[in-house]
C-alpha positions as CSV (number, residue, x, y, z in Angstrom):
1,X,85.4,8.6,-90.1
2,X,81.7,9.0,-89.4
3,X,80.1,7.0,-86.7
4,X,78.0,3.9,-87.6
5,X,74.4,4.0,-86.3
6,X,75.3,1.3,-83.7
7,X,78.0,3.7,-82.3
8,X,75.5,6.5,-81.8
9,X,73.9,6.9,-78.4
10,X,70.8,4.6,-78.3
11,X,68.4,7.5,-77.8
12,X,69.6,9.1,-81.1
13,X,69.2,6.0,-83.3
14,X,66.2,6.2,-85.7
15,X,64.7,2.8,-84.8
16,X,64.9,3.4,-81.1
17,X,63.5,6.9,-81.5
18,X,60.6,5.4,-83.5
19,X,59.6,3.2,-80.5
20,X,60.3,5.9,-77.9
21,X,58.5,8.9,-79.4
22,X,56.5,7.4,-82.3
23,X,56.8,7.7,-86.1
24,X,55.2,11.2,-86.3
25,X,58.0,12.7,-84.3
26,X,60.7,11.4,-86.7
27,X,62.1,13.3,-89.6
28,X,61.7,12.1,-93.2
29,X,65.4,11.2,-93.2
30,X,65.0,9.1,-90.0
31,X,62.0,7.2,-91.4
32,X,63.8,6.6,-94.7
33,X,66.9,5.3,-92.7
34,X,64.7,2.8,-90.9
35,X,63.3,1.7,-94.3
36,X,66.8,1.3,-95.7
37,X,68.0,-0.6,-92.7
38,X,71.7,-0.4,-93.5
39,X,74.1,1.9,-95.2
40,X,77.3,1.1,-97.1
41,X,81.0,1.1,-96.2
42,X,81.9,4.2,-94.3
43,X,78.3,5.6,-94.4
44,X,75.4,4.6,-92.2
45,X,71.7,4.4,-93.2
46,X,71.0,7.9,-91.9
47,X,73.7,9.4,-94.3
48,X,72.4,7.4,-97.3
49,X,68.9,8.5,-96.5
50,X,70.1,12.1,-96.3
51,X,71.7,11.8,-99.7
52,X,68.5,10.4,-101.2
53,X,66.5,13.2,-99.8
54,X,69.1,15.8,-100.9
55,X,68.5,14.7,-104.6
56,X,64.8,15.7,-104.3
57,X,65.3,18.8,-102.1
58,X,64.0,17.0,-99.0
59,X,60.5,16.4,-100.6
60,X,58.9,13.0,-100.2
61,X,56.4,13.8,-102.9
62,X,59.2,14.5,-105.3
63,X,60.9,11.3,-104.2
64,X,57.6,9.4,-105.0
65,X,57.6,10.9,-108.5
66,X,61.1,9.8,-109.4
67,X,61.8,6.5,-111.2
68,X,63.2,3.8,-109.0
69,X,66.3,3.4,-111.2
70,X,67.3,6.9,-110.4
71,X,67.5,6.0,-106.7
72,X,70.1,3.3,-107.5
73,X,72.6,6.1,-108.5
74,X,72.9,7.3,-104.9
75,X,75.9,5.6,-103.3
76,X,74.7,3.0,-100.9
77,X,71.4,2.5,-102.7
78,X,71.2,-0.7,-104.7
79,X,68.2,-2.2,-106.6
80,X,66.9,-3.9,-103.4
81,X,66.8,-0.7,-101.3
82,X,65.4,1.3,-104.2
83,X,62.7,-1.3,-104.6
84,X,62.0,-1.2,-100.9
85,X,61.6,2.6,-101.0
86,X,59.4,2.5,-104.1
87,X,57.2,-0.2,-102.5
88,X,56.8,1.9,-99.3
89,X,55.9,5.0,-101.3
90,X,53.4,3.0,-103.4
91,X,51.8,1.7,-100.2
92,X,51.5,5.3,-98.9
93,X,49.9,6.3,-102.2
94,X,47.4,3.5,-102.0
95,X,46.6,4.4,-98.4
96,X,45.8,7.9,-99.7
97,X,43.4,6.6,-102.3
98,X,41.5,4.4,-99.8
99,X,40.6,7.2,-97.4
100,X,37.3,8.0,-98.9
101,X,35.1,5.7,-100.9
102,X,34.1,7.0,-104.4
103,X,30.8,8.8,-104.6
104,X,27.8,6.7,-105.5
105,X,26.4,9.5,-107.6
106,X,28.1,12.5,-109.2
107,X,26.4,15.7,-108.2
108,X,29.1,18.1,-109.3
109,X,32.8,18.8,-109.9
110,X,33.7,18.1,-106.3
111,X,32.5,14.5,-106.7
112,X,34.6,14.1,-109.8
113,X,37.6,15.5,-107.9
114,X,37.0,12.9,-105.1
115,X,36.8,10.1,-107.6
116,X,40.0,11.0,-109.6
117,X,42.0,13.4,-107.4
118,X,44.1,10.9,-105.4
119,X,44.5,8.5,-108.2
120,X,45.7,11.0,-110.7
121,X,47.4,13.6,-108.5
122,X,51.0,12.4,-108.7
123,X,51.2,11.0,-112.2
124,X,54.2,11.9,-114.3
125,X,52.3,12.0,-117.5
126,X,48.8,13.2,-118.5
127,X,45.9,10.9,-118.7
128,X,42.6,11.5,-120.4
129,X,39.7,9.6,-118.7
130,X,36.0,9.4,-119.3
131,X,33.7,8.9,-116.4
132,X,30.6,7.1,-117.6
133,X,27.4,8.1,-115.8
134,X,23.9,6.7,-115.8
135,X,20.7,8.7,-116.2
136,X,20.6,9.1,-112.4
137,X,24.3,10.3,-112.3
138,X,25.5,7.0,-110.9
139,X,29.0,6.0,-111.8
140,X,28.9,3.2,-114.4
141,X,32.6,3.1,-115.2
142,X,35.9,4.8,-115.8
143,X,37.5,4.6,-119.2
144,X,41.2,5.5,-119.8
145,X,41.3,7.1,-123.3
146,X,45.0,8.0,-123.6
147,X,48.1,8.2,-121.4
148,X,51.1,10.5,-122.0
149,X,50.3,11.6,-125.6
150,X,47.5,14.1,-125.0
151,X,47.3,16.6,-127.8
152,X,44.9,19.2,-129.1
153,X,43.2,16.4,-131.1
154,X,41.9,15.0,-127.8
155,X,41.3,18.0,-125.6
156,X,41.6,21.7,-126.4
157,X,41.8,24.2,-123.6
158,X,39.8,22.0,-121.3
159,X,36.9,21.5,-123.7
160,X,36.5,17.8,-124.2
161,X,34.5,16.2,-126.9
162,X,33.0,12.9,-125.8
163,X,30.0,11.1,-127.2
164,X,27.9,8.7,-125.2
165,X,27.8,5.1,-126.0
166,X,25.4,4.3,-129.0
167,X,23.9,1.6,-126.9
168,X,23.0,4.0,-124.1
169,X,22.3,7.4,-125.8
170,X,20.8,9.1,-122.7
171,X,23.8,8.6,-120.5
172,X,26.2,11.5,-120.0
173,X,29.9,11.6,-119.3
174,X,32.4,13.7,-117.3
175,X,35.9,14.0,-118.6
176,X,39.1,15.3,-117.0
177,X,42.8,15.4,-117.8
178,X,45.7,15.4,-115.4
179,X,48.0,16.5,-114.0
180,X,48.0,19.9,-115.7
181,X,44.2,20.2,-116.0
182,X,42.7,18.4,-113.0
183,X,40.7,21.5,-112.2
184,X,39.2,21.8,-115.7
185,X,36.1,19.6,-116.1
186,X,33.3,19.8,-118.5
187,X,30.1,17.8,-118.6
188,X,29.3,16.6,-122.0
189,X,26.2,15.0,-123.4
190,X,25.4,13.4,-126.7
191,X,23.7,15.0,-129.7
């Protein structure tokens, strides 16, 4: 019968190692075990965390992309633990989006990447957005056109057809799709 975490030497327990050597020194499995807190009968939190990571080949990014309901299929993972893991991954995603403020003006594709990159990077389905720009290339707004049903009617081979608002005909727009086409952008202007 495997040891419970409380039966492991104190220096080998994930929570104690966290305080002794810091979070950066811990493995993903140890960090996940701390987040789970407990295991189930016959299995400690470290074993449950190992099973969760085994389902995604050890990749935290793949884990973040999986539905929360899929986590509940792992023995020892109920709805509460799955929600805890999903909430932690969402917090991590939000931290990633806050690292750099959006550009005040769009001077080129790199600024569009800065604006959309972290928000759209890990989406499970494509989204088509229009970034509305003013005459001085300042960002006026972001409009979600469609989510998950992108077809050739909306965007063909990265060439987007977007018309400016009739109220503001001199404004231009940037458009992008994700995740498959985040690198393809085209600046469009009205007739």
